[in-house]
A tleap script that builds the chain and sets N, CA, C and O, in Angstrom:
source leaprc.protein.ff14SB
mol = sequence {
  NPHE ALA VAL GLY ASP THR VAL GLY VAL ILE
  GLY PRO ASP GLY LEU GLU VAL ALA ARG GLY
  LEU ALA SER ILE ALA SER GLY GLU LEU GLU
  ARG VAL ALA GLY LYS LYS THR ALA ALA ALA
  ALA ALA ALA LEU GLY HIE ALA LEU PRO LYS
  ALA ALA LEU HIE ARG ASP ASP LEU LEU ILE
  LEU ALA CARG
}
set mol.1.N position { -78.694 -231.608 77.775 }
set mol.1.CA position { -78.891 -232.835 77.180 }
set mol.1.C position { -78.231 -233.094 75.839 }
set mol.1.O position { -77.876 -232.149 75.135 }
set mol.2.N position { -78.078 -234.212 75.514 }
set mol.2.CA position { -77.529 -234.613 74.256 }
set mol.2.C position { -78.522 -235.318 73.365 }
set mol.2.O position { -79.490 -235.863 73.894 }
set mol.3.N position { -78.364 -235.352 72.051 }
set mol.3.CA position { -79.106 -236.055 71.164 }
set mol.3.C position { -79.209 -237.447 71.609 }
set mol.3.O position { -78.172 -238.063 71.858 }
set mol.4.N position { -80.538 -238.093 71.752 }
set mol.4.CA position { -80.702 -239.399 72.165 }
set mol.4.C position { -80.860 -239.508 73.636 }
set mol.4.O position { -81.235 -240.601 74.062 }
set mol.5.N position { -80.628 -238.525 74.503 }
set mol.5.CA position { -81.028 -238.478 75.886 }
set mol.5.C position { -82.473 -238.566 76.223 }
set mol.5.O position { -83.310 -238.106 75.447 }
set mol.6.N position { -82.810 -239.139 77.350 }
set mol.6.CA position { -84.206 -239.127 77.766 }
set mol.6.C position { -84.471 -237.749 78.504 }
set mol.6.O position { -83.746 -237.392 79.433 }
set mol.7.N position { -85.347 -237.126 78.135 }
set mol.7.CA position { -85.718 -235.798 78.868 }
set mol.7.C position { -87.167 -235.771 79.122 }
set mol.7.O position { -88.022 -236.250 78.377 }
set mol.8.N position { -87.384 -235.117 80.332 }
set mol.8.CA position { -88.779 -234.948 80.833 }
set mol.8.C position { -89.349 -233.728 80.412 }
set mol.8.O position { -88.661 -232.720 80.256 }
set mol.9.N position { -90.842 -233.770 80.177 }
set mol.9.CA position { -91.605 -232.590 79.684 }
set mol.9.C position { -92.341 -232.274 80.986 }
set mol.9.O position { -92.946 -233.165 81.582 }
set mol.10.N position { -92.296 -230.992 81.443 }
set mol.10.CA position { -92.915 -230.548 82.666 }
set mol.10.C position { -94.032 -229.677 82.351 }
set mol.10.O position { -93.868 -228.717 81.598 }
set mol.11.N position { -95.245 -229.963 82.915 }
set mol.11.CA position { -96.462 -229.160 82.617 }
set mol.11.C position { -96.456 -227.867 83.471 }
set mol.11.O position { -95.578 -227.668 84.310 }
set mol.12.N position { -97.469 -226.987 83.229 }
set mol.12.CA position { -97.570 -225.788 83.985 }
set mol.12.C position { -97.727 -225.984 85.409 }
set mol.12.O position { -97.517 -225.024 86.151 }
set mol.13.N position { -98.105 -227.218 85.936 }
set mol.13.CA position { -98.277 -227.332 87.333 }
set mol.13.C position { -96.941 -227.851 87.961 }
set mol.13.O position { -96.902 -228.050 89.175 }
set mol.14.N position { -95.913 -228.063 87.225 }
set mol.14.CA position { -94.672 -228.399 87.708 }
set mol.14.C position { -94.416 -229.921 87.754 }
set mol.14.O position { -93.363 -230.421 88.151 }
set mol.15.N position { -95.492 -230.606 87.306 }
set mol.15.CA position { -95.339 -232.091 87.328 }
set mol.15.C position { -94.919 -232.680 85.908 }
set mol.15.O position { -95.262 -232.116 84.869 }
set mol.16.N position { -94.256 -233.694 85.922 }
set mol.16.CA position { -93.732 -234.278 84.608 }
set mol.16.C position { -94.916 -234.879 83.986 }
set mol.16.O position { -95.684 -235.562 84.664 }
set mol.17.N position { -95.133 -234.644 82.592 }
set mol.17.CA position { -96.239 -235.138 81.887 }
set mol.17.C position { -96.012 -236.066 80.913 }
set mol.17.O position { -96.881 -236.858 80.549 }
set mol.18.N position { -94.687 -236.019 80.376 }
set mol.18.CA position { -94.126 -236.981 79.439 }
set mol.18.C position { -92.625 -237.089 79.435 }
set mol.18.O position { -91.956 -236.236 80.018 }
set mol.19.N position { -92.063 -238.103 78.803 }
set mol.19.CA position { -90.561 -238.283 78.714 }
set mol.19.C position { -90.390 -238.642 77.166 }
set mol.19.O position { -91.243 -239.270 76.539 }
set mol.20.N position { -89.384 -238.249 76.708 }
set mol.20.CA position { -89.029 -238.544 75.320 }
set mol.20.C position { -87.492 -238.539 75.093 }
set mol.20.O position { -86.690 -238.147 75.941 }
set mol.21.N position { -87.160 -239.012 73.864 }
set mol.21.CA position { -85.797 -238.961 73.407 }
set mol.21.C position { -85.565 -237.635 72.612 }
set mol.21.O position { -86.286 -237.300 71.672 }
set mol.22.N position { -84.526 -236.926 73.054 }
set mol.22.CA position { -84.145 -235.718 72.421 }
set mol.22.C position { -83.511 -235.919 70.858 }
set mol.22.O position { -82.623 -236.704 70.529 }
set mol.23.N position { -84.179 -235.052 70.082 }
set mol.23.CA position { -83.662 -235.190 68.637 }
set mol.23.C position { -82.568 -234.004 68.307 }
set mol.23.O position { -81.932 -233.932 67.256 }
set mol.24.N position { -82.481 -233.143 69.348 }
set mol.24.CA position { -81.422 -232.037 69.228 }
set mol.24.C position { -80.906 -231.769 70.523 }
set mol.24.O position { -81.649 -231.844 71.502 }
set mol.25.N position { -79.602 -231.439 70.639 }
set mol.25.CA position { -78.964 -231.174 71.900 }
set mol.25.C position { -79.403 -229.846 72.452 }
set mol.25.O position { -79.819 -228.963 71.702 }
set mol.26.N position { -79.314 -229.689 73.798 }
set mol.26.CA position { -79.912 -228.568 74.469 }
set mol.26.C position { -79.178 -227.369 74.187 }
set mol.26.O position { -79.787 -226.299 74.184 }
set mol.27.N position { -77.935 -227.409 73.947 }
set mol.27.CA position { -77.137 -226.230 73.490 }
set mol.27.C position { -77.523 -225.719 72.122 }
set mol.27.O position { -77.635 -224.517 71.879 }
set mol.28.N position { -77.722 -226.679 71.238 }
set mol.28.CA position { -78.266 -226.199 69.876 }
set mol.28.C position { -79.597 -225.652 69.961 }
set mol.28.O position { -79.922 -224.687 69.269 }
set mol.29.N position { -80.475 -226.275 70.861 }
set mol.29.CA position { -81.835 -225.713 71.021 }
set mol.29.C position { -81.923 -224.365 71.531 }
set mol.29.O position { -82.788 -223.584 71.135 }
set mol.30.N position { -81.039 -224.063 72.414 }
set mol.30.CA position { -80.948 -222.715 73.119 }
set mol.30.C position { -80.508 -221.730 71.788 }
set mol.30.O position { -81.035 -220.628 71.640 }
set mol.31.N position { -79.659 -222.165 71.006 }
set mol.31.CA position { -79.157 -221.212 70.048 }
set mol.31.C position { -80.135 -220.913 68.939 }
set mol.31.O position { -80.066 -219.894 68.252 }
set mol.32.N position { -81.017 -221.817 68.804 }
set mol.32.CA position { -82.001 -221.498 67.668 }
set mol.32.C position { -83.470 -221.144 68.152 }
set mol.32.O position { -84.406 -220.892 67.394 }
set mol.33.N position { -83.517 -221.164 69.467 }
set mol.33.CA position { -84.932 -220.786 69.907 }
set mol.33.C position { -85.370 -219.423 69.461 }
set mol.33.O position { -84.651 -218.425 69.520 }
set mol.34.N position { -86.615 -219.451 69.006 }
set mol.34.CA position { -87.287 -218.230 68.389 }
set mol.34.C position { -86.843 -217.796 67.136 }
set mol.34.O position { -87.225 -216.705 66.711 }
set mol.35.N position { -85.993 -218.593 66.408 }
set mol.35.CA position { -85.676 -218.214 65.092 }
set mol.35.C position { -86.441 -218.885 64.101 }
set mol.35.O position { -86.891 -219.987 64.415 }
set mol.36.N position { -86.684 -218.430 62.943 }
set mol.36.CA position { -87.254 -219.104 61.786 }
set mol.36.C position { -86.405 -220.286 61.337 }
set mol.36.O position { -85.196 -220.194 61.549 }
set mol.37.N position { -86.893 -221.435 60.719 }
set mol.37.CA position { -86.319 -222.489 60.269 }
set mol.37.C position { -85.076 -222.299 59.592 }
set mol.37.O position { -84.054 -222.867 59.976 }
set mol.38.N position { -85.107 -221.450 58.501 }
set mol.38.CA position { -84.038 -221.195 57.618 }
set mol.38.C position { -82.787 -220.493 58.545 }
set mol.38.O position { -81.612 -220.860 58.497 }
set mol.39.N position { -83.224 -219.600 59.240 }
set mol.39.CA position { -82.131 -218.844 60.182 }
set mol.39.C position { -81.553 -219.832 61.104 }
set mol.39.O position { -80.335 -219.871 61.281 }
set mol.40.N position { -82.385 -220.655 61.716 }
set mol.40.CA position { -81.878 -221.660 62.743 }
set mol.40.C position { -80.936 -222.704 62.035 }
set mol.40.O position { -79.871 -223.017 62.568 }
set mol.41.N position { -81.327 -223.236 60.846 }
set mol.41.CA position { -80.422 -224.114 60.107 }
set mol.41.C position { -79.052 -223.432 59.707 }
set mol.41.O position { -77.990 -224.053 59.746 }
set mol.42.N position { -79.153 -222.122 59.324 }
set mol.42.CA position { -77.921 -221.383 58.974 }
set mol.42.C position { -77.124 -221.176 60.265 }
set mol.42.O position { -75.898 -221.288 60.238 }
set mol.43.N position { -77.772 -220.882 61.382 }
set mol.43.CA position { -76.919 -220.694 62.606 }
set mol.43.C position { -76.255 -222.037 63.079 }
set mol.43.O position { -75.181 -221.985 63.678 }
set mol.44.N position { -76.805 -223.113 62.850 }
set mol.44.CA position { -76.267 -224.425 63.263 }
set mol.44.C position { -75.345 -225.053 62.142 }
set mol.44.O position { -74.436 -225.821 62.456 }
set mol.45.N position { -75.601 -224.707 60.819 }
set mol.45.CA position { -74.742 -225.171 59.844 }
set mol.45.C position { -75.278 -226.533 59.323 }
set mol.45.O position { -74.621 -227.200 58.523 }
set mol.46.N position { -76.484 -226.929 59.793 }
set mol.46.CA position { -77.111 -228.202 59.301 }
set mol.46.C position { -78.607 -227.994 59.461 }
set mol.46.O position { -79.085 -227.038 60.072 }
set mol.47.N position { -79.369 -229.020 58.828 }
set mol.47.CA position { -80.883 -229.066 58.887 }
set mol.47.C position { -81.210 -229.374 60.379 }
set mol.47.O position { -80.453 -229.989 61.130 }
set mol.48.N position { -82.431 -228.871 60.717 }
set mol.48.CA position { -82.983 -229.228 61.947 }
set mol.48.C position { -83.818 -230.553 62.017 }
set mol.48.O position { -84.389 -230.962 61.006 }
set mol.49.N position { -83.883 -231.155 63.090 }
set mol.49.CA position { -84.809 -232.259 63.115 }
set mol.49.C position { -86.212 -231.750 63.031 }
set mol.49.O position { -86.421 -230.563 63.282 }
set mol.50.N position { -87.187 -232.547 62.701 }
set mol.50.CA position { -88.653 -232.057 62.483 }
set mol.50.C position { -89.147 -231.684 63.852 }
set mol.50.O position { -89.923 -230.730 63.909 }
set mol.51.N position { -88.777 -232.359 65.076 }
set mol.51.CA position { -89.216 -231.868 66.279 }
set mol.51.C position { -88.028 -232.155 67.309 }
set mol.51.O position { -87.152 -232.992 67.092 }
set mol.52.N position { -88.102 -231.377 68.433 }
set mol.52.CA position { -87.071 -231.532 69.514 }
set mol.52.C position { -87.402 -232.920 70.180 }
set mol.52.O position { -86.499 -233.658 70.573 }
set mol.53.N position { -88.696 -233.233 70.287 }
set mol.53.CA position { -89.089 -234.599 70.858 }
set mol.53.C position { -90.112 -235.040 69.861 }
set mol.53.O position { -91.210 -234.485 69.835 }
set mol.54.N position { -89.822 -235.972 69.070 }
set mol.54.CA position { -90.929 -236.524 68.098 }
set mol.54.C position { -91.891 -237.423 68.803 }
set mol.54.O position { -91.544 -238.157 69.729 }
set mol.55.N position { -93.114 -237.346 68.339 }
set mol.55.CA position { -94.088 -238.150 69.042 }
set mol.55.C position { -93.851 -239.687 68.950 }
set mol.55.O position { -94.293 -240.443 69.815 }
set mol.56.N position { -93.138 -240.124 67.873 }
set mol.56.CA position { -92.764 -241.521 67.930 }
set mol.56.C position { -91.859 -241.995 69.014 }
set mol.56.O position { -91.815 -243.184 69.330 }
set mol.57.N position { -91.104 -241.031 69.614 }
set mol.57.CA position { -90.130 -241.246 70.774 }
set mol.57.C position { -90.675 -240.575 72.000 }
set mol.57.O position { -89.845 -240.115 72.784 }
set mol.58.N position { -91.888 -240.457 72.265 }
set mol.58.CA position { -92.540 -239.774 73.375 }
set mol.58.C position { -93.444 -240.674 74.110 }
set mol.58.O position { -94.261 -241.362 73.499 }
set mol.59.N position { -93.325 -240.707 75.542 }
set mol.59.CA position { -94.240 -241.477 76.257 }
set mol.59.C position { -94.967 -240.573 77.237 }
set mol.59.O position { -94.342 -239.947 78.093 }
set mol.60.N position { -96.317 -240.503 77.109 }
set mol.60.CA position { -97.159 -239.630 77.855 }
set mol.60.C position { -97.421 -240.318 79.246 }
set mol.60.O position { -97.751 -241.504 79.266 }
set mol.61.N position { -97.295 -239.678 80.278 }
set mol.61.CA position { -97.232 -240.300 81.540 }
set mol.61.C position { -98.704 -240.147 82.195 }
set mol.61.O position { -99.247 -239.043 82.147 }
set mol.62.N position { -99.337 -241.217 82.791 }
set mol.62.CA position { -100.546 -241.079 83.345 }
set mol.62.C position { -100.461 -240.338 84.745 }
set mol.62.O position { -99.470 -240.397 85.473 }
set mol.63.N position { -101.536 -239.684 85.015 }
set mol.63.CA position { -101.648 -239.009 86.331 }
set mol.63.C position { -102.366 -239.688 87.442 }
set mol.63.O position { -102.466 -239.138 88.539 }
savepdb mol mol.pdb
quit
C-alpha cells in the first residue's frame, strides 16, 4: 500500500476491526520493522511519521 491508501486492521480472530489511512508505505514499513526510531529514520533517509495509522485517520468498526 502507499501513503494515503485505506488499509484494514485485522484482529487475532481474522476479522477486520478497523480501517485507516496509511501514513507510511508498506515497503518502507517492512524496511524499518523492528528498528529503533533513529535507525529506521537513517535507513529511510527521512523522519518517520508518528504512527503507521494515526488515530485521527482511523475508523473502528462495530461488530
